[in-house]
Biopython code that builds the backbone (N, CA, C, O; Angstrom):
import numpy as np
from Bio.PDB.StructureBuilder import StructureBuilder

atoms = [
    (1, "UNK", "N", (0.830, -1.176, 0.000)),
    (1, "UNK", "CA", (0.000, 0.000, 0.000)),
    (1, "UNK", "C", (0.882, 1.250, 0.000)),
    (1, "UNK", "O", (1.874, 1.318, 0.725)),
    (2, "UNK", "N", (0.518, 2.219, -0.804)),
    (2, "UNK", "CA", (1.281, 3.453, -0.912)),
    (2, "UNK", "C", (0.761, 4.454, 0.110)),
    (2, "UNK", "O", (-0.438, 4.727, 0.178)),
    (3, "UNK", "N", (1.677, 4.995, 0.902)),
    (3, "UNK", "CA", (1.281, 6.003, 1.883)),
    (3, "UNK", "C", (1.390, 7.381, 1.259)),
    (3, "UNK", "O", (2.335, 7.655, 0.519)),
    (4, "UNK", "N", (0.435, 8.251, 1.548)),
    (4, "UNK", "CA", (0.496, 9.592, 0.956)),
    (4, "UNK", "C", (1.612, 10.424, 1.578)),
    (4, "UNK", "O", (2.009, 10.217, 2.725)),
    (5, "UNK", "N", (2.099, 11.365, 0.790)),
    (5, "UNK", "CA", (3.155, 12.268, 1.254)),
    (5, "UNK", "C", (2.546, 13.264, 2.228)),
    (5, "UNK", "O", (1.501, 13.857, 1.959)),
    (6, "UNK", "N", (3.207, 13.437, 3.351)),
    (6, "UNK", "CA", (2.719, 14.355, 4.358)),
    (6, "UNK", "C", (3.498, 15.664, 4.303)),
    (6, "UNK", "O", (4.655, 15.706, 3.884)),
    (7, "UNK", "N", (2.846, 16.705, 4.729)),
    (7, "UNK", "CA", (3.466, 18.021, 4.735)),
    (7, "UNK", "C", (4.604, 18.069, 5.752)),
    (7, "UNK", "O", (4.462, 17.580, 6.872)),
    (8, "UNK", "N", (5.725, 18.657, 5.362)),
    (8, "UNK", "CA", (6.864, 18.812, 6.255)),
    (8, "UNK", "C", (6.603, 20.008, 7.153)),
    (8, "UNK", "O", (6.307, 21.099, 6.666)),
    (9, "UNK", "N", (6.709, 19.813, 8.446)),
    (9, "UNK", "CA", (6.493, 20.899, 9.387)),
    (9, "UNK", "C", (7.820, 21.299, 10.008)),
    (9, "UNK", "O", (8.645, 20.435, 10.305)),
    (10, "UNK", "N", (8.043, 22.597, 10.212)),
    (10, "UNK", "CA", (9.311, 23.034, 10.806)),
    (10, "UNK", "C", (9.371, 22.683, 12.290)),
    (10, "UNK", "O", (8.347, 22.630, 12.971)),
    (11, "UNK", "N", (10.587, 22.445, 12.777)),
    (11, "UNK", "CA", (10.761, 22.137, 14.186)),
    (11, "UNK", "C", (10.554, 23.380, 15.045)),
    (11, "UNK", "O", (9.951, 23.311, 16.116)),
    (12, "UNK", "N", (11.053, 24.497, 14.576)),
    (12, "UNK", "CA", (10.904, 25.758, 15.289)),
    (12, "UNK", "C", (10.141, 26.733, 14.412)),
    (12, "UNK", "O", (10.350, 26.802, 13.201)),
    (13, "UNK", "N", (9.254, 27.483, 15.048)),
    (13, "UNK", "CA", (8.529, 28.489, 14.277)),
    (13, "UNK", "C", (9.428, 29.687, 14.049)),
    (13, "UNK", "O", (9.958, 30.274, 14.992)),
    (14, "UNK", "N", (9.590, 30.040, 12.797)),
    (14, "UNK", "CA", (10.377, 31.221, 12.477)),
    (14, "UNK", "C", (9.457, 32.423, 12.430)),
    (14, "UNK", "O", (8.237, 32.297, 12.538)),
    (15, "UNK", "N", (10.053, 33.580, 12.268)),
    (15, "UNK", "CA", (9.267, 34.810, 12.202)),
    (15, "UNK", "C", (8.345, 34.797, 10.990)),
    (15, "UNK", "O", (7.221, 35.297, 11.046)),
    (16, "UNK", "N", (8.830, 34.222, 9.896)),
    (16, "UNK", "CA", (8.017, 34.183, 8.682)),
    (16, "UNK", "C", (6.795, 33.286, 8.856)),
    (16, "UNK", "O", (5.704, 33.639, 8.409)),
    (17, "UNK", "N", (6.962, 32.133, 9.499)),
    (17, "UNK", "CA", (5.812, 31.251, 9.696)),
    (17, "UNK", "C", (4.825, 31.867, 10.673)),
    (17, "UNK", "O", (3.617, 31.676, 10.527)),
    (18, "UNK", "N", (5.311, 32.599, 11.664)),
    (18, "UNK", "CA", (4.415, 33.284, 12.589)),
    (18, "UNK", "C", (3.638, 34.376, 11.859)),
    (18, "UNK", "O", (2.443, 34.557, 12.091)),
    (19, "UNK", "N", (4.322, 35.100, 10.976)),
    (19, "UNK", "CA", (3.673, 36.163, 10.219)),
    (19, "UNK", "C", (2.638, 35.570, 9.262)),
    (19, "UNK", "O", (1.563, 36.144, 9.081)),
    (20, "UNK", "N", (2.953, 34.428, 8.648)),
    (20, "UNK", "CA", (2.028, 33.772, 7.743)),
    (20, "UNK", "C", (0.797, 33.288, 8.494)),
    (20, "UNK", "O", (-0.326, 33.434, 8.011)),
    (21, "UNK", "N", (1.003, 32.718, 9.667)),
    (21, "UNK", "CA", (-0.127, 32.252, 10.464)),
    (21, "UNK", "C", (-0.999, 33.415, 10.887)),
    (21, "UNK", "O", (-2.223, 33.289, 10.919)),
    (22, "UNK", "N", (-0.391, 34.547, 11.212)),
    (22, "UNK", "CA", (-1.172, 35.720, 11.586)),
    (22, "UNK", "C", (-1.935, 36.263, 10.387)),
    (22, "UNK", "O", (-3.071, 36.716, 10.531)),
    (23, "UNK", "N", (-1.330, 36.223, 9.209)),
    (23, "UNK", "CA", (-1.997, 36.721, 8.007)),
    (23, "UNK", "C", (-3.187, 35.844, 7.630)),
    (23, "UNK", "O", (-4.192, 36.345, 7.126)),
    (24, "UNK", "N", (-3.079, 34.537, 7.872)),
    (24, "UNK", "CA", (-4.182, 33.636, 7.547)),
    (24, "UNK", "C", (-5.374, 33.860, 8.458)),
    (24, "UNK", "O", (-6.511, 33.624, 8.048)),
    (25, "UNK", "N", (-5.143, 34.309, 9.685)),
    (25, "UNK", "CA", (-6.244, 34.530, 10.609)),
    (25, "UNK", "C", (-6.882, 35.908, 10.426)),
    (25, "UNK", "O", (-7.929, 36.184, 11.012)),
    (26, "UNK", "N", (-6.266, 36.767, 9.627)),
    (26, "UNK", "CA", (-6.790, 38.113, 9.409)),
    (26, "UNK", "C", (-8.004, 38.096, 8.502)),
    (26, "UNK", "O", (-8.310, 37.097, 7.852)),
    (27, "UNK", "N", (-8.674, 39.208, 8.478)),
    (27, "UNK", "CA", (-9.790, 39.420, 7.568)),
    (27, "UNK", "C", (-9.222, 39.468, 6.153)),
    (27, "UNK", "O", (-8.153, 40.045, 5.954)),
    (28, "UNK", "N", (-9.899, 38.881, 5.159)),
    (28, "UNK", "CA", (-9.348, 38.865, 3.796)),
    (28, "UNK", "C", (-8.988, 40.257, 3.268)),
    (28, "UNK", "O", (-7.944, 40.425, 2.637)),
    (29, "UNK", "N", (-9.835, 41.248, 3.519)),
    (29, "UNK", "CA", (-9.525, 42.587, 3.029)),
    (29, "UNK", "C", (-8.251, 43.117, 3.664)),
    (29, "UNK", "O", (-7.443, 43.773, 3.007)),
    (30, "UNK", "N", (-8.083, 42.832, 4.919)),
    (30, "UNK", "CA", (-6.889, 43.304, 5.622)),
    (30, "UNK", "C", (-5.631, 42.700, 5.015)),
    (30, "UNK", "O", (-4.632, 43.398, 4.848)),
    (31, "UNK", "N", (-5.664, 41.415, 4.684)),
    (31, "UNK", "CA", (-4.487, 40.788, 4.096)),
    (31, "UNK", "C", (-4.198, 41.348, 2.709)),
    (31, "UNK", "O", (-3.036, 41.493, 2.330)),
    (32, "UNK", "N", (-5.247, 41.663, 1.946)),
    (32, "UNK", "CA", (-5.046, 42.276, 0.629)),
    (32, "UNK", "C", (-4.423, 43.655, 0.791)),
    (32, "UNK", "O", (-3.489, 44.005, 0.070)),
    (33, "UNK", "N", (-4.931, 44.429, 1.725)),
    (33, "UNK", "CA", (-4.420, 45.773, 1.961)),
    (33, "UNK", "C", (-2.967, 45.727, 2.414)),
    (33, "UNK", "O", (-2.148, 46.527, 1.962)),
    (34, "UNK", "N", (-2.643, 44.786, 3.314)),
    (34, "UNK", "CA", (-1.263, 44.656, 3.779)),
    (34, "UNK", "C", (-0.327, 44.235, 2.648)),
    (34, "UNK", "O", (0.806, 44.711, 2.571)),
    (35, "UNK", "N", (-0.794, 43.348, 1.774)),
    (35, "UNK", "CA", (0.060, 42.925, 0.664)),
    (35, "UNK", "C", (0.298, 44.074, -0.311)),
    (35, "UNK", "O", (1.381, 44.181, -0.886)),
    (36, "UNK", "N", (-0.705, 44.938, -0.505)),
    (36, "UNK", "CA", (-0.517, 46.109, -1.366)),
    (36, "UNK", "C", (0.497, 47.077, -0.751)),
    (36, "UNK", "O", (1.321, 47.651, -1.462)),
    (37, "UNK", "N", (0.435, 47.251, 0.546)),
    (37, "UNK", "CA", (1.400, 48.125, 1.222)),
    (37, "UNK", "C", (2.806, 47.555, 1.084)),
    (37, "UNK", "O", (3.758, 48.293, 0.831)),
    (38, "UNK", "N", (2.935, 46.239, 1.250)),
    (38, "UNK", "CA", (4.243, 45.596, 1.080)),
    (38, "UNK", "C", (4.763, 45.757, -0.346)),
    (38, "UNK", "O", (5.958, 45.965, -0.559)),
    (39, "UNK", "N", (3.860, 45.661, -1.320)),
    (39, "UNK", "CA", (4.259, 45.831, -2.719)),
    (39, "UNK", "C", (4.775, 47.243, -2.966)),
    (39, "UNK", "O", (5.773, 47.429, -3.663)),
    (40, "UNK", "N", (4.103, 48.231, -2.401)),
    (40, "UNK", "CA", (4.546, 49.620, -2.559)),
    (40, "UNK", "C", (5.921, 49.803, -1.915)),
    (40, "UNK", "O", (6.789, 50.470, -2.477)),
    (41, "UNK", "N", (6.116, 49.214, -0.746)),
    (41, "UNK", "CA", (7.419, 49.324, -0.082)),
    (41, "UNK", "C", (8.526, 48.685, -0.924)),
    (41, "UNK", "O", (9.609, 49.250, -1.074)),
    (42, "UNK", "N", (8.236, 47.492, -1.473)),
    (42, "UNK", "CA", (9.240, 46.802, -2.284)),
    (42, "UNK", "C", (9.598, 47.593, -3.541)),
    (42, "UNK", "O", (10.773, 47.731, -3.880)),
    (43, "UNK", "N", (8.587, 48.107, -4.225)),
    (43, "UNK", "CA", (8.867, 48.862, -5.449)),
    (43, "UNK", "C", (9.579, 50.165, -5.132)),
    (43, "UNK", "O", (10.407, 50.625, -5.919)),
    (44, "UNK", "N", (9.268, 50.765, -3.992)),
    (44, "UNK", "CA", (9.962, 51.991, -3.594)),
    (44, "UNK", "C", (11.438, 51.704, -3.319)),
    (44, "UNK", "O", (12.302, 52.518, -3.645)),
    (45, "UNK", "N", (11.724, 50.558, -2.724)),
    (45, "UNK", "CA", (13.107, 50.182, -2.479)),
    (45, "UNK", "C", (13.848, 49.921, -3.788)),
    (45, "UNK", "O", (15.023, 50.267, -3.919)),
    (46, "UNK", "N", (13.158, 49.308, -4.761)),
    (46, "UNK", "CA", (13.777, 49.083, -6.072)),
    (46, "UNK", "C", (14.139, 50.407, -6.736)),
    (46, "UNK", "O", (15.215, 50.540, -7.320)),
    (47, "UNK", "N", (13.236, 51.386, -6.646)),
    (47, "UNK", "CA", (13.487, 52.693, -7.254)),
    (47, "UNK", "C", (14.655, 53.381, -6.545)),
    (47, "UNK", "O", (15.532, 53.949, -7.196)),
    (48, "UNK", "N", (14.663, 53.330, -5.227)),
    (48, "UNK", "CA", (15.756, 53.967, -4.476)),
    (48, "UNK", "C", (17.097, 53.329, -4.826)),
    (48, "UNK", "O", (18.098, 54.025, -4.998)),
    (49, "UNK", "N", (17.110, 52.001, -4.929)),
    (49, "UNK", "CA", (18.353, 51.307, -5.290)),
    (49, "UNK", "C", (18.777, 51.671, -6.710)),
    (49, "UNK", "O", (19.961, 51.889, -6.965)),
    (50, "UNK", "N", (17.821, 51.740, -7.633)),
    (50, "UNK", "CA", (18.131, 52.101, -9.012)),
    (50, "UNK", "C", (18.657, 53.518, -9.129)),
    (50, "UNK", "O", (19.585, 53.778, -9.895)),
    (51, "UNK", "N", (18.069, 54.442, -8.371)),
    (51, "UNK", "CA", (18.541, 55.828, -8.384)),
    (51, "UNK", "C", (19.960, 55.926, -7.830)),
    (51, "UNK", "O", (20.792, 56.677, -8.340)),
    (52, "UNK", "N", (20.220, 55.154, -6.777)),
    (52, "UNK", "CA", (21.568, 55.160, -6.201)),
    (52, "UNK", "C", (22.580, 54.636, -7.216)),
    (52, "UNK", "O", (23.646, 55.222, -7.405)),
    (53, "UNK", "N", (22.233, 53.525, -7.867)),
    (53, "UNK", "CA", (23.141, 52.946, -8.855)),
    (53, "UNK", "C", (23.350, 53.886, -10.037)),
    (53, "UNK", "O", (24.456, 53.977, -10.570)),
    (54, "UNK", "N", (22.301, 54.581, -10.447)),
    (54, "UNK", "CA", (22.427, 55.541, -11.544)),
    (54, "UNK", "C", (23.313, 56.711, -11.145)),
    (54, "UNK", "O", (24.148, 57.155, -11.932)),
    (55, "UNK", "N", (23.136, 57.211, -9.926)),
    (55, "UNK", "CA", (23.922, 58.353, -9.462)),
    (55, "UNK", "C", (25.402, 58.004, -9.310)),
    (55, "UNK", "O", (26.269, 58.856, -9.508)),
    (56, "UNK", "N", (25.685, 56.756, -8.959)),
    (56, "UNK", "CA", (27.075, 56.357, -8.771)),
    (56, "UNK", "C", (27.703, 55.798, -10.042)),
    (56, "UNK", "O", (28.885, 55.454, -10.056)),
    (57, "UNK", "N", (26.915, 55.708, -11.107)),
    (57, "UNK", "CA", (27.438, 55.232, -12.379)),
    (57, "UNK", "C", (27.560, 53.725, -12.482)),
    (57, "UNK", "O", (28.278, 53.223, -13.346)),
    (58, "UNK", "N", (26.881, 52.999, -11.626)),
    (58, "UNK", "CA", (26.967, 51.546, -11.615)),
    (58, "UNK", "C", (25.811, 50.877, -12.362)),
    (58, "UNK", "O", (25.805, 49.657, -12.525)),
    (59, "UNK", "N", (24.841, 51.658, -12.813)),
    (59, "UNK", "CA", (23.664, 51.102, -13.483)),
    (59, "UNK", "C", (23.978, 50.886, -14.960)),
    (59, "UNK", "O", (24.248, 51.838, -15.693)),
    (60, "UNK", "N", (23.940, 49.626, -15.388)),
    (60, "UNK", "CA", (24.250, 49.295, -16.777)),
    (60, "UNK", "C", (23.077, 49.580, -17.707)),
    (60, "UNK", "O", (23.281, 49.969, -18.857)),
    (61, "UNK", "N", (21.863, 49.394, -17.228)),
    (61, "UNK", "CA", (20.675, 49.523, -18.060)),
    (61, "UNK", "C", (19.739, 50.579, -17.457)),
    (61, "UNK", "O", (18.959, 50.260, -16.560)),
    (62, "UNK", "N", (19.803, 51.831, -17.933)),
    (62, "UNK", "CA", (18.963, 52.880, -17.372)),
    (62, "UNK", "C", (17.457, 52.623, -17.537)),
    (62, "UNK", "O", (16.645, 53.161, -16.786)),
    (63, "UNK", "N", (17.102, 51.808, -18.510)),
    (63, "UNK", "CA", (15.671, 51.545, -18.696)),
    (63, "UNK", "C", (15.098, 50.728, -17.540)),
    (63, "UNK", "O", (13.894, 50.776, -17.289)),
    (64, "UNK", "N", (15.937, 49.985, -16.838)),
    (64, "UNK", "CA", (15.446, 49.220, -15.684)),
    (64, "UNK", "C", (14.967, 50.163, -14.578)),
    (64, "UNK", "O", (14.036, 49.833, -13.843)),
    (65, "UNK", "N", (15.596, 51.330, -14.459)),
    (65, "UNK", "CA", (15.147, 52.322, -13.491)),
    (65, "UNK", "C", (13.784, 52.877, -13.896)),
    (65, "UNK", "O", (12.911, 53.059, -13.046)),
    (66, "UNK", "N", (13.598, 53.143, -15.175)),
    (66, "UNK", "CA", (12.314, 53.650, -15.639)),
    (66, "UNK", "C", (11.202, 52.613, -15.434)),
    (66, "UNK", "O", (10.076, 52.960, -15.079)),
    (67, "UNK", "N", (11.533, 51.351, -15.660)),
    (67, "UNK", "CA", (10.553, 50.282, -15.433)),
    (67, "UNK", "C", (10.204, 50.198, -13.953)),
    (67, "UNK", "O", (9.032, 50.057, -13.603)),
    (68, "UNK", "N", (11.196, 50.282, -13.087)),
    (68, "UNK", "CA", (10.946, 50.238, -11.643)),
    (68, "UNK", "C", (10.103, 51.429, -11.200)),
    (68, "UNK", "O", (9.234, 51.293, -10.339)),
    (69, "UNK", "N", (10.363, 52.603, -11.792)),
    (69, "UNK", "CA", (9.571, 53.782, -11.446)),
    (69, "UNK", "C", (8.127, 53.633, -11.908)),
    (69, "UNK", "O", (7.210, 54.074, -11.216)),
    (70, "UNK", "N", (7.918, 53.025, -13.050)),
    (70, "UNK", "CA", (6.561, 52.788, -13.539)),
    (70, "UNK", "C", (5.823, 51.787, -12.651)),
    (70, "UNK", "O", (4.641, 51.961, -12.356)),
    (71, "UNK", "N", (6.533, 50.736, -12.227)),
    (71, "UNK", "CA", (5.929, 49.762, -11.325)),
    (71, "UNK", "C", (5.524, 50.430, -10.020)),
    (71, "UNK", "O", (4.439, 50.185, -9.494)),
    (72, "UNK", "N", (6.413, 51.279, -9.502)),
    (72, "UNK", "CA", (6.130, 51.972, -8.260)),
    (72, "UNK", "C", (4.919, 52.885, -8.419)),
    (72, "UNK", "O", (4.046, 52.917, -7.552)),
    (73, "UNK", "N", (4.863, 53.617, -9.511)),
    (73, "UNK", "CA", (3.739, 54.514, -9.756)),
    (73, "UNK", "C", (2.427, 53.741, -9.833)),
    (73, "UNK", "O", (1.420, 54.161, -9.264)),
    (74, "UNK", "N", (2.441, 52.622, -10.531)),
    (74, "UNK", "CA", (1.237, 51.805, -10.652)),
    (74, "UNK", "C", (0.826, 51.225, -9.301)),
    (74, "UNK", "O", (-0.361, 51.204, -8.975)),
    (75, "UNK", "N", (1.797, 50.755, -8.511)),
    (75, "UNK", "CA", (1.494, 50.189, -7.200)),
    (75, "UNK", "C", (0.891, 51.236, -6.269)),
    (75, "UNK", "O", (-0.049, 50.946, -5.529)),
    (76, "UNK", "N", (1.431, 52.454, -6.307)),
    (76, "UNK", "CA", (0.904, 53.521, -5.458)),
    (76, "UNK", "C", (-0.514, 53.888, -5.892)),
    (76, "UNK", "O", (-1.392, 54.078, -5.050)),
    (77, "UNK", "N", (-0.740, 53.987, -7.201)),
    (77, "UNK", "CA", (-2.082, 54.313, -7.687)),
    (77, "UNK", "C", (-3.095, 53.234, -7.296)),
    (77, "UNK", "O", (-4.229, 53.545, -6.933)),
    (78, "UNK", "N", (-2.681, 51.969, -7.372)),
    (78, "UNK", "CA", (-3.584, 50.889, -6.979)),
    (78, "UNK", "C", (-3.890, 50.943, -5.492)),
    (78, "UNK", "O", (-5.028, 50.710, -5.086)),
    (79, "UNK", "N", (-2.893, 51.247, -4.676)),
    (79, "UNK", "CA", (-3.105, 51.352, -3.237)),
    (79, "UNK", "C", (-4.056, 52.498, -2.911)),
    (79, "UNK", "O", (-4.933, 52.353, -2.060)),
    (80, "UNK", "N", (-3.888, 53.628, -3.580)),
    (80, "UNK", "CA", (-4.774, 54.770, -3.350)),
    (80, "UNK", "C", (-6.205, 54.427, -3.767)),
    (80, "UNK", "O", (-7.152, 54.784, -3.066)),
    (81, "UNK", "N", (-6.371, 53.744, -4.892)),
    (81, "UNK", "CA", (-7.708, 53.356, -5.331)),
    (81, "UNK", "C", (-8.342, 52.361, -4.366)),
    (81, "UNK", "O", (-9.542, 52.430, -4.102)),
    (82, "UNK", "N", (-7.544, 51.440, -3.840)),
    (82, "UNK", "CA", (-8.049, 50.487, -2.858)),
    (82, "UNK", "C", (-8.511, 51.209, -1.604)),
    (82, "UNK", "O", (-9.558, 50.887, -1.044)),
    (83, "UNK", "N", (-7.730, 52.180, -1.168)),
    (83, "UNK", "CA", (-8.123, 52.963, 0.005)),
    (83, "UNK", "C", (-9.394, 53.744, -0.259)),
    (83, "UNK", "O", (-10.272, 53.813, 0.602)),
    (84, "UNK", "N", (-9.505, 54.340, -1.454)),
    (84, "UNK", "CA", (-10.704, 55.100, -1.793)),
    (84, "UNK", "C", (-11.939, 54.214, -1.801)),
    (84, "UNK", "O", (-12.991, 54.611, -1.298)),
    (85, "UNK", "N", (-11.822, 53.018, -2.367)),
    (85, "UNK", "CA", (-12.960, 52.085, -2.391)),
    (85, "UNK", "C", (-13.340, 51.668, -0.977)),
    (85, "UNK", "O", (-14.525, 51.541, -0.666)),
    (86, "UNK", "N", (-12.346, 51.453, -0.116)),
    (86, "UNK", "CA", (-12.635, 51.080, 1.268)),
    (86, "UNK", "C", (-13.345, 52.218, 1.993)),
    (86, "UNK", "O", (-14.278, 51.984, 2.761)),
    (87, "UNK", "N", (-12.909, 53.431, 1.753)),
    (87, "UNK", "CA", (-13.563, 54.579, 2.388)),
    (87, "UNK", "C", (-14.989, 54.764, 1.872)),
    (87, "UNK", "O", (-15.887, 55.110, 2.639)),
    (88, "UNK", "N", (-15.198, 54.535, 0.577)),
    (88, "UNK", "CA", (-16.555, 54.610, 0.019)),
    (88, "UNK", "C", (-17.459, 53.554, 0.638)),
    (88, "UNK", "O", (-18.606, 53.836, 0.986)),
    (89, "UNK", "N", (-16.941, 52.341, 0.775)),
    (89, "UNK", "CA", (-17.729, 51.265, 1.374)),
    (89, "UNK", "C", (-18.053, 51.580, 2.826)),
    (89, "UNK", "O", (-19.171, 51.335, 3.280)),
    (90, "UNK", "N", (-17.089, 52.120, 3.556)),
    (90, "UNK", "CA", (-17.320, 52.490, 4.955)),
    (90, "UNK", "C", (-18.394, 53.570, 5.063)),
    (90, "UNK", "O", (-19.277, 53.486, 5.918)),
    (91, "UNK", "N", (-18.322, 54.575, 4.205)),
    (91, "UNK", "CA", (-19.325, 55.647, 4.270)),
    (91, "UNK", "C", (-20.716, 55.131, 3.901)),
    (91, "UNK", "O", (-21.713, 55.603, 4.447)),
    (92, "UNK", "N", (-20.791, 54.167, 2.980)),
    (92, "UNK", "CA", (-22.082, 53.569, 2.628)),
    (92, "UNK", "C", (-22.658, 52.801, 3.816)),
    (92, "UNK", "O", (-23.854, 52.881, 4.096)),
    (93, "UNK", "N", (-21.811, 52.069, 4.499)),
    (93, "UNK", "CA", (-22.274, 51.309, 5.673)),
    (93, "UNK", "C", (-22.744, 52.269, 6.766)),
    (93, "UNK", "O", (-23.733, 52.003, 7.449)),
    (94, "UNK", "N", (-22.041, 53.372, 6.926)),
    (94, "UNK", "CA", (-22.419, 54.338, 7.973)),
    (94, "UNK", "C", (-23.725, 55.052, 7.641)),
    (94, "UNK", "O", (-24.406, 55.529, 8.549)),
    (95, "UNK", "N", (-24.090, 55.138, 6.367)),
    (95, "UNK", "CA", (-25.336, 55.792, 5.968)),
    (95, "UNK", "C", (-26.566, 54.905, 6.182)),
    (95, "UNK", "O", (-27.694, 55.398, 6.185)),
    (96, "UNK", "N", (-26.354, 53.629, 6.356)),
    (96, "UNK", "CA", (-27.486, 52.717, 6.542)),
    (96, "UNK", "C", (-28.153, 53.022, 7.881)),
    (96, "UNK", "O", (-27.503, 53.052, 8.925)),
    (97, "UNK", "N", (-29.452, 53.245, 7.825)),
    (97, "UNK", "CA", (-30.187, 53.502, 9.069)),
    (97, "UNK", "C", (-30.955, 52.243, 9.467)),
    (97, "UNK", "O", (-31.559, 51.559, 8.640)),
    (98, "UNK", "N", (-30.904, 51.978, 10.734)),
    (98, "UNK", "CA", (-31.576, 50.779, 11.235)),
    (98, "UNK", "C", (-32.905, 51.096, 11.836)),
    (98, "UNK", "O", (-33.602, 50.196, 12.305)),
]
sb = StructureBuilder()
sb.init_structure("model")
sb.init_model(0)
sb.init_chain("A")
sb.init_seg("    ")
for serial, (resi, resn, name, xyz) in enumerate(atoms, 1):
    if name == "N":
        sb.init_residue(resn, " ", resi, " ")
    sb.init_atom(name, np.array(xyz, "f"), 0.0, 1.0, " ", f" {name:<3s}", serial, name[0])
structure = sb.get_structure()
């Protein structure tokens, strides 16, 4: 008889597994919002690193900086739109009279 493969569990909980477990217990909207914030932070770091490399003359491909800046701009716009939709939904809920 073939035994099924079981999931490997870590011996010690790392910070990442604790963060993942906390994210799974969160409200779905909250996890989406947090992931968007993380995306904005990551793209902002890419832009900062690209600007530093460009200023020091170490950047071989200047178009990669422009691509990173476009990604950052798009991520920020998406985060702002997500916040606006959340605020609209909140105001709609507050207008409901019981």
